[in-house]
C-alpha positions as CSV (number, residue, x, y, z in Angstrom):
1,M,28.5,48.0,-2.3
2,N,29.8,46.5,0.9
3,T,29.2,42.9,2.2
4,W,26.5,44.1,4.7
5,L,24.4,45.6,1.9
6,R,24.9,42.6,-0.3
7,L,23.7,40.4,2.6
8,G,20.7,42.7,3.1
9,C,19.8,42.5,-0.6
10,F,20.0,38.7,-0.4
11,L,17.8,38.4,2.7
12,T,15.2,41.0,1.8
13,G,15.0,40.3,-2.0
14,W,15.9,43.9,-2.9
15,N,17.6,44.4,-6.3
16,S,21.2,45.6,-5.8
17,K,21.2,47.2,-9.3
18,I,18.3,49.4,-8.3
19,L,19.8,50.1,-4.9
20,V,23.0,51.6,-6.2
21,Q,20.9,54.4,-7.9
22,C,19.3,55.3,-4.6
23,S,20.1,57.7,-1.8
24,E,21.3,57.0,1.8
25,A,17.6,56.8,2.9
26,S,17.2,53.6,1.0
27,Y,20.4,52.2,2.5
28,K,19.1,52.9,5.9
29,H,15.8,51.2,5.2
30,L,17.7,48.2,3.9
31,K,20.0,48.0,7.0
32,K,17.0,48.3,9.3
33,Y,15.1,45.5,7.5
34,T,18.3,43.4,7.5
35,A,18.8,43.9,11.3
36,A,15.2,42.9,12.0
37,L,15.6,39.8,9.8
38,L,18.8,38.7,11.5
39,I,17.2,39.0,14.9
40,L,14.3,36.8,13.8
41,M,16.6,34.4,12.1
42,I,18.7,33.9,15.2
43,L,15.6,33.5,17.4
44,W,13.8,31.0,15.1
45,G,17.0,29.2,14.3
46,F,17.5,28.6,18.0
47,T,13.8,27.6,18.4
48,G,14.0,25.1,15.5
49,F,17.2,23.6,16.9
50,C,15.7,23.2,20.4
51,F,12.5,21.7,19.0
52,A,14.3,19.1,16.9
53,Q,16.7,18.2,19.7
54,R,14.1,18.1,22.5
55,Y,11.1,16.6,20.9
56,V,12.2,14.8,17.7
57,Q,15.5,13.5,19.3
58,A,17.2,14.3,16.0
59,P,20.9,14.0,15.6
60,L,23.1,17.1,15.3
61,W,22.7,17.4,11.5
62,G,18.9,17.0,11.9
63,C,18.8,19.8,14.5
64,I,20.8,22.1,12.1
65,L,18.5,21.2,9.2
66,S,15.5,22.0,11.4
67,S,17.0,25.3,12.3
68,L,17.7,26.2,8.6
69,I,14.1,25.3,7.7
70,F,12.7,27.6,10.5
71,I,15.0,30.4,9.3
72,T,14.0,29.9,5.6
73,I,10.3,30.1,6.6
74,I,10.6,33.2,8.6
75,V,12.7,35.0,5.9
76,Q,10.1,34.1,3.2
77,I,7.3,35.4,5.4
78,E,9.0,38.7,6.1
79,R,9.8,39.1,2.4
80,Q,6.0,39.2,1.7
81,I,5.9,42.4,3.6
82,I,9.2,44.0,2.6
83,L,8.7,43.4,-1.1
84,T,5.1,44.7,-1.1
85,I,4.8,47.9,-3.1
86,G,3.1,50.5,-1.0
87,T,1.1,49.5,2.1
88,S,-1.7,47.0,2.4
89,K,-4.1,46.8,5.3
90,V,-5.1,43.3,4.3
91,G,-1.5,42.3,4.3
92,F,-1.0,43.8,7.7
93,V,-4.0,42.0,9.2
94,F,-2.8,38.7,7.7
95,R,0.7,39.2,9.0
96,L,-0.7,40.1,12.4
97,F,-2.6,36.8,12.4
98,I,0.6,34.9,11.4
99,A,2.6,36.8,14.1
100,I,0.2,35.7,16.8
101,I,0.4,32.1,15.7
102,M,4.2,32.2,15.5
103,A,4.5,34.0,18.9
104,V,2.3,31.3,20.5
105,L,4.4,28.5,19.0
106,G,7.7,30.2,19.7
107,S,6.8,31.1,23.3
108,A,5.6,27.5,23.9
109,I,8.8,26.0,22.7
110,L,11.1,28.5,24.4
111,D,9.2,28.4,27.7
112,Q,9.5,24.6,27.8
113,V,13.2,25.1,27.4
114,I,13.5,27.9,30.0
115,F,11.1,26.2,32.4
116,G,12.7,22.9,31.8
117,E,13.5,22.0,35.4
118,D,10.2,23.3,36.7
119,I,8.4,21.2,34.1
120,K,10.3,18.2,35.1
121,R,9.1,18.6,38.7
122,K,5.6,19.1,37.4
123,M,5.9,16.0,35.3
124,V,6.6,14.0,38.4
125,E,3.3,15.1,39.9
126,I,1.5,14.3,36.6
127,T,3.2,10.9,36.4
128,D,2.0,10.1,40.0
129,K,-1.5,10.9,38.9
130,Q,-1.2,8.8,35.8
131,V,0.3,5.9,37.8
132,T,-2.7,6.1,40.2
133,E,-5.1,5.9,37.3
134,L,-3.4,3.2,35.2
135,L,-1.9,0.9,37.8
136,P,-5.2,-0.8,38.8
137,V,-6.0,-1.5,35.1
138,R,-2.5,-3.0,34.5
139,L,-2.8,-5.1,37.8
140,K,-6.2,-6.4,36.8
141,V,-4.8,-7.7,33.6
142,I,-2.0,-9.5,35.4
143,D,-4.4,-10.8,38.1
144,D,-6.7,-12.3,35.4
145,K,-3.8,-14.0,33.8
146,L,-2.6,-15.4,37.2
147,M,-6.1,-16.7,37.9
148,E,-6.2,-18.4,34.5
149,L,-2.8,-20.0,35.1
150,Q,-3.8,-21.1,38.6
151,H,-7.0,-22.7,37.2
152,N,-5.0,-24.6,34.6
153,I,-2.5,-25.8,37.3
154,D,-5.3,-26.9,39.6
155,S,-7.0,-28.8,36.8
156,L,-3.8,-30.6,35.9
157,D,-3.1,-31.4,39.5
158,R,-6.5,-33.0,40.0
159,M,-6.1,-34.9,36.7
160,N,-2.7,-36.2,37.8
161,L,-4.1,-37.4,41.2
162,V,-6.7,-39.5,39.4
163,L,-4.2,-40.8,36.9
164,N,-1.6,-41.7,39.6
165,D,-4.3,-43.6,41.6
166,E,-5.2,-45.6,38.5
167,I,-1.5,-46.2,37.7
168,A,-0.9,-47.4,41.3
169,K,-3.7,-49.9,41.0
170,E,-2.5,-51.1,37.6
171,P,1.1,-50.1,36.9
172,T,1.2,-52.3,33.7
173,S,-1.3,-53.3,31.1
174,R,-1.7,-56.8,29.7
175,I,-1.7,-57.1,26.0
176,V,-3.0,-60.4,24.8
177,S,-2.2,-61.6,21.3
178,T,-3.2,-64.8,19.5
179,S,-1.6,-66.5,16.5
180,T,-2.7,-69.6,14.6
181,T,-0.4,-72.2,13.2
182,Y,-1.1,-75.4,11.2
183,K,0.5,-78.7,12.1
184,N,0.5,-81.8,9.9
185,V,-0.9,-84.8,11.7
186,L,-0.6,-88.4,10.4
187,Q,-4.0,-90.0,9.9
188,E,-4.9,-93.7,10.2
189,D,-5.1,-94.0,6.5
190,G,-1.5,-92.8,6.2
191,T,-2.3,-89.3,5.0
192,Y,-1.4,-86.0,6.6
193,K,-4.0,-83.5,7.7
194,K,-3.3,-79.9,8.7
195,I,-4.7,-79.3,12.2
196,P,-4.9,-75.6,13.4
197,E,-3.3,-74.7,16.7
198,T,-4.0,-71.4,18.5
199,N,-1.2,-69.8,20.5
200,V,-2.0,-67.2,23.1
201,S,0.7,-64.8,24.3
202,V,0.4,-62.2,27.1
203,T,2.7,-59.2,27.2
204,H,3.0,-56.7,30.1
205,V,3.7,-53.0,29.1
206,P,3.8,-49.9,31.2
207,N,0.4,-48.2,31.7
208,P,0.0,-45.6,28.9
209,K,-1.4,-43.2,31.4
210,I,2.2,-42.8,32.7
211,K,3.0,-40.9,29.5
212,Q,0.0,-38.6,30.0
213,V,1.1,-37.9,33.6
214,E,4.6,-36.9,32.3
215,T,3.1,-34.6,29.7
216,N,0.9,-33.0,32.4
217,N,4.0,-32.5,34.5
218,V,5.8,-30.7,31.7
219,N,2.8,-28.4,31.3
220,L,2.6,-27.8,35.0
221,D,6.2,-26.7,35.1
222,R,5.6,-24.3,32.2
223,F,2.5,-22.9,33.9
224,R,4.3,-22.5,37.2
225,K,7.1,-20.7,35.5
226,Q,4.7,-18.3,33.8
227,Q,3.0,-17.8,37.1
228,D,6.3,-16.8,38.8
229,E,7.1,-14.4,35.9
230,Y,3.7,-12.7,36.2
231,T,4.0,-12.6,40.0
232,I,7.4,-10.8,39.6
233,K,5.9,-8.5,37.0
234,K,3.1,-7.6,39.3
235,M,5.5,-6.7,42.1
236,E,7.5,-4.5,39.7
237,M,4.5,-3.1,37.8
238,E,4.4,0.3,39.6
239,K,8.2,0.8,39.0
240,D,7.9,-0.3,35.3
241,L,4.8,1.9,34.7
242,R,6.5,4.9,36.2
243,T,9.6,4.4,34.1
244,E,7.5,3.9,31.0
245,L,5.6,7.2,31.5
246,S,8.8,9.1,32.4
247,N,10.6,7.9,29.3
248,N,7.8,8.7,26.9
249,V,7.3,12.4,27.5
250,G,6.4,14.3,24.3
251,F,5.6,17.9,23.3
252,L,2.0,17.7,24.3
253,E,2.7,16.2,27.7
254,E,5.2,19.0,28.5
255,L,2.8,21.6,27.1
256,H,0.2,20.3,29.5
257,A,2.6,20.4,32.3
258,M,3.6,24.0,31.4
259,L,-0.1,25.1,31.3
260,E,-0.6,23.6,34.7
261,L,2.5,25.4,35.9
262,L,1.3,28.7,34.4
263,A,-2.1,28.2,36.1
264,S,-0.6,27.5,39.5
265,R,2.3,30.0,39.5
266,T,1.6,33.7,38.9
267,E,5.3,34.5,38.3
268,A,5.5,31.9,35.6
269,L,2.4,33.3,33.9
270,I,3.9,36.8,34.0
271,F,7.2,35.6,32.5
272,Y,5.3,33.8,29.8
273,C,3.3,36.9,28.9
274,I,6.6,38.9,28.7
275,I,8.1,36.3,26.3
276,F,4.9,36.2,24.3
277,S,4.8,40.0,24.0
278,F,8.5,40.1,23.1
279,L,8.0,37.5,20.3
280,I,4.9,39.1,18.8
281,S,6.7,42.5,18.9
282,L,9.6,41.0,17.0
283,E,7.3,39.4,14.5
284,L,5.6,42.7,13.8
285,F,8.8,44.7,13.8
286,V,9.2,44.6,10.0
287,V,5.6,45.2,9.2
288,A,5.4,48.1,11.7
289,S,8.4,49.7,10.0
290,K,6.9,49.1,6.6
291,M,3.6,50.7,7.7
292,S,5.0,53.7,9.6
293,D,8.0,54.8,7.5
294,K,7.7,57.0,4.5
295,K,8.5,55.7,1.1
296,C,12.2,55.7,0.3
297,D,13.5,56.3,-3.2
298,Y,14.0,52.5,-3.8
299,D,10.2,52.1,-3.4
300,M,9.6,55.1,-5.6
301,I,11.9,53.7,-8.3
302,V,10.1,50.4,-8.2
303,E,6.7,52.1,-8.4
304,H,7.9,54.3,-11.2
305,Q,9.1,51.3,-13.2
306,L,5.8,49.6,-12.6
307,N,3.8,52.7,-13.7
308,V,6.0,53.1,-16.8
309,K,5.5,49.4,-17.7
310,A,1.8,49.6,-17.1
311,T,1.5,52.8,-19.3
312,A,3.5,51.1,-22.1
313,L,1.4,48.0,-22.0
314,G,-1.8,50.1,-22.0
315,E,-0.6,52.1,-25.0
316,L,0.3,48.8,-26.8
317,V,-3.2,47.4,-26.2
318,R,-4.9,50.6,-27.5
319,N,-2.7,50.5,-30.7
320,M,-3.6,46.9,-31.3
321,N,-7.3,47.7,-30.8
322,K,-7.0,50.6,-33.4
323,N,-5.3,48.3,-35.9
324,Q,-8.0,45.7,-35.6
325,D,-10.7,48.4,-36.2
């Protein structure tokens, strides 16, 4: 058995020991299934790589891992059809449902890659609309903050005017302190008597309101600095908002842009329908082959082995029932 057939057995799940007993018809079936699987593997491997690179911003190894995961999923799905003994209408309907879902997902991802430049231009229009909607809200927040800062600045300015007038009238404050000492005074009878003496001292210190003015000036400088920052932020708000919206474009945003593009451009809609039809045709390629082709001897051998086993098990059950009777 050559390498191509071994690869086919690995991908489809066919048993190589059974295959060597079969005719050329089974080999052709295997080659056909293998070719269909390889087409789907290449397609979904590319889709998984693009999805991880474009929307997850994964590194190279992450993109490769995503591609392998997509390939593994599609191979396992196709095996459900290839390894089914006989044909099943329920299985066909279920596979058709999966095919439609996968075709929609695949065409959405691939079209966003193919229509990349057109979507970028459409995203500019969408960004303009979003800026028009969001800019007044952002500016109102900044204006409210500027009003609050201006109110604080005006309050401190008025307070400083009052304090400076009071300081001008009384630049220093008088602090009066008293102390009592006792002095021995000689009396007429020759004895000493302690006579209290009160000493009054006056100290001039800077008006304490000067410190409060200095504190207010520090707060004024801080508020004015914040006011300048918010003023600059207000002037650059439109540019910053546009940059923010442009740098945070996800899958859904581009999908929305693509839907708008399809709705406004007939040629884009036609091309999308072509890709969708191509993908769903590829998805149903294996199941269509399974439903339309006649049984090959590989299928017959597998069915024969199943029937032989079922007959043997049935005979064993009957013998056991007789022994029990």
